[in-house]
TIGUNU-732135 format. One record per residue (C-alpha): residue in three letters; x, y, z. Coordinates in steps of 0.05 Angstrom, whole numbers, plus 5000, padded with zeros to 4 digits. Example, Ala and Ser with C-alpha at 12.3 -4.5 7.8 and 13.67 -1.06 7.14 Angstrom:
// TIGUNU-732135
{aa:ALA&xx:5246&yy:4910&zz:5156}
{aa:SER&xx:5273&yy:4979&zz:5143}
END
This chain:
// TIGUNU-732135
{aa:MET&xx:8233&yy:6350&zz:3499}
{aa:SER&xx:8206&yy:6286&zz:3470}
{aa:GLU&xx:8255&yy:6228&zz:3460}
{aa:LYS&xx:8276&yy:6217&zz:3387}
{aa:LYS&xx:8283&yy:6142&zz:3377}
{aa:ALA&xx:8316&yy:6102&zz:3321}
{aa:VAL&xx:8341&yy:6033&zz:3303}
{aa:LEU&xx:8412&yy:6015&zz:3284}
{aa:LEU&xx:8427&yy:5951&zz:3246}
{aa:PHE&xx:8498&yy:5927&zz:3239}
{aa:ASN&xx:8530&yy:5873&zz:3196}
{aa:LEU&xx:8599&yy:5848&zz:3177}
{aa:GLY&xx:8614&yy:5889&zz:3115}
{aa:SER&xx:8641&yy:5883&zz:3045}
{aa:PRO&xx:8695&yy:5909&zz:2999}
{aa:ASP&xx:8673&yy:5968&zz:2956}
{aa:SER&xx:8685&yy:5926&zz:2893}
{aa:THR&xx:8719&yy:5863&zz:2870}
{aa:SER&xx:8782&yy:5899&zz:2850}
{aa:ILE&xx:8844&yy:5872&zz:2884}
{aa:PRO&xx:8861&yy:5938&zz:2919}
{aa:ASP&xx:8790&yy:5944&zz:2948}
{aa:VAL&xx:8791&yy:5871&zz:2971}
{aa:ARG&xx:8860&yy:5880&zz:3002}
{aa:GLU&xx:8836&yy:5941&zz:3041}
{aa:TYR&xx:8774&yy:5904&zz:3066}
{aa:LEU&xx:8814&yy:5842&zz:3086}
{aa:LYS&xx:8866&yy:5885&zz:3122}
{aa:GLU&xx:8813&yy:5919&zz:3164}
{aa:PHE&xx:8777&yy:5853&zz:3178}
{aa:LEU&xx:8836&yy:5809&zz:3194}
{aa:LEU&xx:8873&yy:5861&zz:3236}
{aa:ASP&xx:8814&yy:5863&zz:3284}
{aa:PRO&xx:8840&yy:5833&zz:3349}
{aa:ARG&xx:8773&yy:5798&zz:3359}
{aa:VAL&xx:8780&yy:5762&zz:3293}
{aa:ILE&xx:8854&yy:5742&zz:3296}
{aa:ASP&xx:8863&yy:5745&zz:3370}
{aa:ALA&xx:8938&yy:5740&zz:3372}
{aa:PRO&xx:8984&yy:5793&zz:3402}
{aa:ALA&xx:8989&yy:5854&zz:3357}
{aa:PRO&xx:9060&yy:5839&zz:3331}
{aa:VAL&xx:9041&yy:5768&zz:3314}
{aa:ARG&xx:8975&yy:5789&zz:3283}
{aa:ASN&xx:9010&yy:5841&zz:3240}
{aa:LEU&xx:9061&yy:5790&zz:3217}
{aa:ILE&xx:9008&yy:5739&zz:3199}
{aa:VAL&xx:8963&yy:5789&zz:3162}
{aa:ARG&xx:9014&yy:5834&zz:3128}
{aa:GLY&xx:9067&yy:5781&zz:3117}
{aa:PHE&xx:9029&yy:5718&zz:3099}
{aa:ILE&xx:8957&yy:5736&zz:3080}
{aa:LEU&xx:8954&yy:5804&zz:3046}
{aa:PRO&xx:9008&yy:5789&zz:2994}
{aa:PHE&xx:8968&yy:5730&zz:2967}
{aa:ARG&xx:8896&yy:5725&zz:2990}
{aa:PRO&xx:8866&yy:5789&zz:2959}
{aa:LYS&xx:8874&yy:5762&zz:2888}
{aa:ASN&xx:8841&yy:5696&zz:2904}
{aa:SER&xx:8786&yy:5730&zz:2945}
{aa:ALA&xx:8773&yy:5780&zz:2890}
{aa:GLU&xx:8763&yy:5724&zz:2840}
{aa:ALA&xx:8717&yy:5687&zz:2888}
{aa:TYR&xx:8675&yy:5750&zz:2903}
{aa:SER&xx:8668&yy:5763&zz:2829}
{aa:SER&xx:8630&yy:5697&zz:2821}
{aa:ILE&xx:8574&yy:5721&zz:2868}
{aa:TRP&xx:8576&yy:5797&zz:2856}
{aa:THR&xx:8514&yy:5828&zz:2825}
{aa:ASP&xx:8504&yy:5886&zz:2776}
{aa:GLU&xx:8481&yy:5927&zz:2836}
{aa:GLY&xx:8543&yy:5910&zz:2877}
{aa:SER&xx:8556&yy:5867&zz:2939}
{aa:PRO&xx:8499&yy:5819&zz:2956}
{aa:LEU&xx:8510&yy:5832&zz:3030}
{aa:ILE&xx:8504&yy:5907&zz:3023}
{aa:ILE&xx:8444&yy:5903&zz:2975}
{aa:THR&xx:8405&yy:5855&zz:3019}
{aa:SER&xx:8422&yy:5892&zz:3083}
{aa:LYS&xx:8396&yy:5957&zz:3053}
{aa:LYS&xx:8331&yy:5922&zz:3032}
{aa:GLN&xx:8323&yy:5897&zz:3103}
{aa:GLN&xx:8336&yy:5968&zz:3129}
{aa:LYS&xx:8281&yy:5996&zz:3084}
{aa:LEU&xx:8230&yy:5942&zz:3101}
{aa:LEU&xx:8242&yy:5950&zz:3175}
{aa:GLU&xx:8236&yy:6026&zz:3170}
{aa:ASP&xx:8170&yy:6019&zz:3133}
{aa:THR&xx:8144&yy:5971&zz:3185}
{aa:CYS&xx:8165&yy:6005&zz:3250}
{aa:GLN&xx:8159&yy:6076&zz:3224}
{aa:LEU&xx:8223&yy:6097&zz:3259}
{aa:PRO&xx:8289&yy:6119&zz:3228}
{aa:VAL&xx:8331&yy:6057&zz:3214}
{aa:TYR&xx:8406&yy:6065&zz:3204}
{aa:LEU&xx:8453&yy:6012&zz:3177}
{aa:CYS&xx:8528&yy:6006&zz:3190}
{aa:MET&xx:8582&yy:5956&zz:3174}
{aa:ARG&xx:8638&yy:5934&zz:3220}
{aa:TYR&xx:8686&yy:5936&zz:3161}
{aa:GLY&xx:8679&yy:5977&zz:3098}
{aa:LYS&xx:8621&yy:6023&zz:3082}
{aa:PRO&xx:8575&yy:6049&zz:3108}
{aa:SER&xx:8626&yy:6052&zz:3164}
{aa:THR&xx:8606&yy:6052&zz:3237}
{aa:PRO&xx:8638&yy:6120&zz:3254}
{aa:ASP&xx:8605&yy:6153&zz:3194}
{aa:VAL&xx:8536&yy:6126&zz:3211}
{aa:VAL&xx:8542&yy:6145&zz:3285}
{aa:ARG&xx:8563&yy:6215&zz:3264}
{aa:GLN&xx:8499&yy:6219&zz:3224}
{aa:ILE&xx:8459&yy:6194&zz:3283}
{aa:ALA&xx:8489&yy:6249&zz:3325}
{aa:LYS&xx:8474&yy:6301&zz:3271}
{aa:ASP&xx:8402&yy:6277&zz:3268}
{aa:GLY&xx:8394&yy:6287&zz:3343}
{aa:ILE&xx:8375&yy:6215&zz:3359}
{aa:SER&xx:8368&yy:6208&zz:3435}
{aa:HIS&xx:8356&yy:6133&zz:3441}
{aa:LEU&xx:8377&yy:6074&zz:3397}
{aa:LEU&xx:8356&yy:6002&zz:3392}
{aa:ILE&xx:8418&yy:5966&zz:3365}
{aa:ILE&xx:8402&yy:5902&zz:3326}
{aa:PRO&xx:8460&yy:5857&zz:3306}
{aa:LEU&xx:8447&yy:5820&zz:3241}
{aa:TYR&xx:8478&yy:5760&zz:3275}
{aa:PRO&xx:8430&yy:5714&zz:3313}
{aa:HIS&xx:8486&yy:5680&zz:3352}
{aa:TYR&xx:8539&yy:5709&zz:3398}
{aa:SER&xx:8611&yy:5708&zz:3375}
{aa:MET&xx:8670&yy:5753&zz:3393}
{aa:ALA&xx:8688&yy:5757&zz:3319}
{aa:SER&xx:8619&yy:5781&zz:3297}
{aa:TYR&xx:8567&yy:5803&zz:3348}
{aa:GLU&xx:8618&yy:5827&zz:3400}
{aa:THR&xx:8666&yy:5864&zz:3355}
{aa:GLY&xx:8610&yy:5900&zz:3318}
{aa:LEU&xx:8577&yy:5922&zz:3383}
{aa:VAL&xx:8642&yy:5946&zz:3414}
{aa:ALA&xx:8656&yy:5988&zz:3352}
{aa:ILE&xx:8587&yy:6020&zz:3357}
{aa:GLU&xx:8594&yy:6034&zz:3432}
{aa:GLU&xx:8662&yy:6066&zz:3420}
{aa:ALA&xx:8634&yy:6110&zz:3365}
{aa:LEU&xx:8574&yy:6130&zz:3407}
{aa:GLN&xx:8621&yy:6150&zz:3463}
{aa:ASP&xx:8663&yy:6191&zz:3415}
{aa:PHE&xx:8609&yy:6227&zz:3376}
{aa:THR&xx:8544&yy:6227&zz:3417}
{aa:PRO&xx:8555&yy:6203&zz:3489}
{aa:GLU&xx:8487&yy:6231&zz:3510}
{aa:THR&xx:8451&yy:6180&zz:3465}
{aa:THR&xx:8424&yy:6122&zz:3505}
{aa:TYR&xx:8416&yy:6054&zz:3475}
{aa:GLN&xx:8395&yy:5982&zz:3486}
{aa:VAL&xx:8420&yy:5921&zz:3448}
{aa:LEU&xx:8379&yy:5863&zz:3422}
{aa:PRO&xx:8410&yy:5801&zz:3455}
{aa:PRO&xx:8425&yy:5739&zz:3413}
{aa:TYR&xx:8360&yy:5714&zz:3384}
{aa:TYR&xx:8383&yy:5644&zz:3363}
{aa:ASN&xx:8323&yy:5612&zz:3398}
{aa:ASP&xx:8271&yy:5666&zz:3388}
{aa:PRO&xx:8206&yy:5634&zz:3362}
{aa:GLY&xx:8199&yy:5686&zz:3307}
{aa:TYR&xx:8270&yy:5673&zz:3282}
{aa:ILE&xx:8260&yy:5598&zz:3284}
{aa:GLU&xx:8194&yy:5604&zz:3248}
{aa:CYS&xx:8227&yy:5647&zz:3194}
{aa:LEU&xx:8282&yy:5596&zz:3183}
{aa:ALA&xx:8233&yy:5539&zz:3181}
{aa:ASN&xx:8188&yy:5575&zz:3131}
{aa:ARG&xx:8248&yy:5589&zz:3086}
{aa:ILE&xx:8270&yy:5516&zz:3087}
{aa:LYS&xx:8201&yy:5482&zz:3084}
{aa:PRO&xx:8188&yy:5490&zz:3009}
{aa:TYR&xx:8252&yy:5451&zz:2994}
{aa:LEU&xx:8227&yy:5392&zz:3034}
{aa:SER&xx:8171&yy:5378&zz:2984}
{aa:ASN&xx:8219&yy:5343&zz:2938}
{aa:PRO&xx:8258&yy:5279&zz:2956}
{aa:PHE&xx:8321&yy:5292&zz:2997}
{aa:ASP&xx:8369&yy:5251&zz:3039}
{aa:LEU&xx:8394&yy:5304&zz:3088}
{aa:LEU&xx:8385&yy:5376&zz:3110}
{aa:LEU&xx:8453&yy:5403&zz:3129}
{aa:LEU&xx:8454&yy:5467&zz:3171}
{aa:SER&xx:8523&yy:5498&zz:3160}
{aa:TYR&xx:8545&yy:5554&zz:3206}
{aa:HIS&xx:8606&yy:5599&zz:3198}
{aa:GLY&xx:8662&yy:5569&zz:3239}
{aa:ILE&xx:8704&yy:5601&zz:3294}
{aa:PRO&xx:8767&yy:5577&zz:3329}
{aa:GLU&xx:8755&yy:5534&zz:3390}
{aa:ARG&xx:8796&yy:5583&zz:3431}
{aa:HIS&xx:8743&yy:5637&zz:3418}
{aa:LEU&xx:8693&yy:5594&zz:3456}
{aa:ARG&xx:8739&yy:5588&zz:3515}
{aa:LYS&xx:8753&yy:5663&zz:3515}
{aa:SER&xx:8679&yy:5679&zz:3513}
{aa:ASP&xx:8664&yy:5631&zz:3570}
{aa:PRO&xx:8659&yy:5674&zz:3634}
{aa:SER&xx:8680&yy:5615&zz:3677}
{aa:HIS&xx:8736&yy:5593&zz:3629}
{aa:ALA&xx:8718&yy:5523&zz:3652}
{aa:HIS&xx:8654&yy:5500&zz:3618}
{aa:CYS&xx:8660&yy:5508&zz:3542}
{aa:LEU&xx:8691&yy:5446&zz:3509}
{aa:SER&xx:8704&yy:5416&zz:3578}
{aa:CYS&xx:8668&yy:5352&zz:3555}
{aa:GLU&xx:8635&yy:5324&zz:3493}
{aa:ASN&xx:8564&yy:5344&zz:3512}
{aa:CYS&xx:8580&yy:5411&zz:3546}
{aa:CYS&xx:8529&yy:5447&zz:3503}
{aa:ASP&xx:8473&yy:5402&zz:3531}
{aa:ILE&xx:8489&yy:5418&zz:3603}
{aa:PRO&xx:8454&yy:5482&zz:3627}
{aa:ASN&xx:8506&yy:5535&zz:3644}
{aa:PRO&xx:8511&yy:5612&zz:3643}
{aa:ALA&xx:8566&yy:5604&zz:3592}
{aa:HIS&xx:8513&yy:5589&zz:3540}
{aa:ASN&xx:8495&yy:5663&zz:3539}
{aa:THR&xx:8559&yy:5675&zz:3500}
{aa:CYS&xx:8572&yy:5606&zz:3472}
{aa:TYR&xx:8569&yy:5606&zz:3396}
{aa:ARG&xx:8570&yy:5531&zz:3391}
{aa:HIS&xx:8513&yy:5520&zz:3440}
{aa:GLN&xx:8471&yy:5573&zz:3406}
{aa:CYS&xx:8482&yy:5543&zz:3336}
{aa:LEU&xx:8464&yy:5474&zz:3361}
{aa:GLU&xx:8402&yy:5501&zz:3395}
{aa:THR&xx:8379&yy:5536&zz:3332}
{aa:SER&xx:8389&yy:5472&zz:3294}
{aa:ARG&xx:8349&yy:5431&zz:3344}
{aa:LEU&xx:8291&yy:5480&zz:3344}
{aa:VAL&xx:8290&yy:5484&zz:3268}
{aa:ARG&xx:8292&yy:5408&zz:3262}
{aa:GLU&xx:8235&yy:5399&zz:3311}
{aa:THR&xx:8194&yy:5454&zz:3277}
{aa:LEU&xx:8202&yy:5419&zz:3210}
{aa:ASN&xx:8186&yy:5351&zz:3242}
{aa:LEU&xx:8252&yy:5321&zz:3218}
{aa:SER&xx:8288&yy:5264&zz:3253}
{aa:GLU&xx:8360&yy:5271&zz:3276}
{aa:ASP&xx:8380&yy:5227&zz:3217}
{aa:GLN&xx:8348&yy:5277&zz:3169}
{aa:CYS&xx:8383&yy:5340&zz:3196}
{aa:SER&xx:8456&yy:5351&zz:3212}
{aa:VAL&xx:8503&yy:5408&zz:3232}
{aa:SER&xx:8571&yy:5430&zz:3206}
{aa:PHE&xx:8616&yy:5491&zz:3207}
{aa:GLN&xx:8647&yy:5523&zz:3145}
{aa:SER&xx:8708&yy:5567&zz:3136}
{aa:ARG&xx:8772&yy:5564&zz:3177}
{aa:LEU&xx:8839&yy:5600&zz:3177}
{aa:GLY&xx:8905&yy:5576&zz:3205}
{aa:ARG&xx:8925&yy:5511&zz:3238}
{aa:ASP&xx:8889&yy:5518&zz:3305}
{aa:PRO&xx:8827&yy:5474&zz:3314}
{aa:TRP&xx:8761&yy:5505&zz:3294}
{aa:LEU&xx:8690&yy:5482&zz:3309}
{aa:GLN&xx:8676&yy:5414&zz:3279}
{aa:PRO&xx:8652&yy:5378&zz:3239}
{aa:TYR&xx:8681&yy:5418&zz:3181}
{aa:THR&xx:8631&yy:5431&zz:3124}
{aa:ASP&xx:8681&yy:5418&zz:3068}
{aa:LYS&xx:8701&yy:5350&zz:3096}
{aa:THR&xx:8628&yy:5334&zz:3110}
{aa:LEU&xx:8608&yy:5350&zz:3039}
{aa:ASP&xx:8663&yy:5305&zz:3012}
{aa:ALA&xx:8643&yy:5247&zz:3057}
{aa:LEU&xx:8567&yy:5249&zz:3052}
{aa:PRO&xx:8559&yy:5216&zz:2983}
{aa:ARG&xx:8599&yy:5156&zz:3007}
{aa:LYS&xx:8550&yy:5149&zz:3065}
{aa:GLY&xx:8491&yy:5146&zz:3018}
{aa:VAL&xx:8471&yy:5220&zz:3019}
{aa:LYS&xx:8461&yy:5237&zz:2946}
{aa:LYS&xx:8407&yy:5290&zz:2950}
{aa:LEU&xx:8428&yy:5346&zz:2997}
{aa:LEU&xx:8393&yy:5408&zz:3023}
{aa:ILE&xx:8439&yy:5459&zz:3056}
{aa:ALA&xx:8421&yy:5522&zz:3095}
{aa:CYS&xx:8466&yy:5573&zz:3129}
{aa:PRO&xx:8432&yy:5605&zz:3189}
{aa:ALA&xx:8493&yy:5641&zz:3219}
{aa:PHE&xx:8477&yy:5709&zz:3188}
{aa:VAL&xx:8412&yy:5746&zz:3175}
{aa:THR&xx:8446&yy:5766&zz:3110}
{aa:ASP&xx:8498&yy:5717&zz:3085}
{aa:CYS&xx:8569&yy:5742&zz:3084}
{aa:LEU&xx:8607&yy:5739&zz:3018}
{aa:GLU&xx:8650&yy:5681&zz:3041}
{aa:THR&xx:8589&yy:5639&zz:3057}
{aa:LEU&xx:8556&yy:5651&zz:2990}
{aa:GLU&xx:8618&yy:5635&zz:2951}
{aa:GLU&xx:8642&yy:5578&zz:2995}
{aa:ILE&xx:8575&yy:5542&zz:2997}
{aa:GLN&xx:8543&yy:5558&zz:2929}
{aa:GLU&xx:8607&yy:5550&zz:2889}
{aa:GLU&xx:8661&yy:5509&zz:2925}
{aa:GLY&xx:8614&yy:5468&zz:2969}
{aa:LYS&xx:8569&yy:5447&zz:2912}
{aa:GLU&xx:8630&yy:5427&zz:2870}
{aa:THR&xx:8659&yy:5386&zz:2928}
{aa:PHE&xx:8593&yy:5349&zz:2940}
{aa:MET&xx:8579&yy:5335&zz:2867}
{aa:ASP&xx:8650&yy:5313&zz:2851}
{aa:ALA&xx:8646&yy:5264&zz:2910}
{aa:GLY&xx:8585&yy:5230&zz:2879}
{aa:GLY&xx:8527&yy:5274&zz:2899}
{aa:GLU&xx:8467&yy:5279&zz:2853}
{aa:SER&xx:8429&yy:5340&zz:2878}
{aa:PHE&xx:8453&yy:5401&zz:2917}
{aa:LYS&xx:8402&yy:5454&zz:2938}
{aa:HIS&xx:8424&yy:5516&zz:2978}
{aa:GLY&xx:8362&yy:5537&zz:3017}
{aa:ILE&xx:8379&yy:5601&zz:3053}
END
């Protein structure tokens, strides 16, 4: 029998709508993931159910409403367009699943089993490795494959943060914005807690061991989100022929009191105008399709922070 091949894309996910109940259900599934809030289960449950879910869904629902489209969630819409374009290009069946929400990973893997797929190429819609994105999505798929179609073989596209095609794509998306005067290109990545870096470090000794650890070759870089983000930034900067003074890096979004990757984007945006940066370009290369939090936090809150601090021009590139 000939092998029946297919591709499986996976992304973060989205609530079904901007209603408070739908947002609450989405946040509950997301934040109870032990690879997102990696505290012991009793502590995680207390944090999520006791301190987050009673209050955050209303605020998140309002924020999501500001970037929602008539067709629905931007993340879902764009991911489905990517699915269709890839399917047309490679002429193989292309499936799409979400780690949280719909189309759910178990439902999609059940369909893969029903369709008799014998081999999968799994493509994370995350260029960089993180336990809270790449790893948790892949583990969920592997568990579903074991449950519903253990005979299906698969291979996984490794992090492609430094792939020439990916870098060229990012540079081409940014390049048109460079034709007008600007003071700085800020590459803002979704943040993660510093402890996630240490947990993902196989040696538990390299990551964050010194200020320039990401510049020192080490096997830990294979799973180091910070190193991979900085490497993407360096390659994009060099491809665009920008100096180090013209391109900077920051990390948006954080939760709780533990230290997250720095510099923080919100504090950076507030400080830049006082340093003479009035015309800002900002791009967010952490996702192939921006998550809802990135769209709202950068396009809405980030722009407001920068302009209120004295900025004159704020352009969100990708």
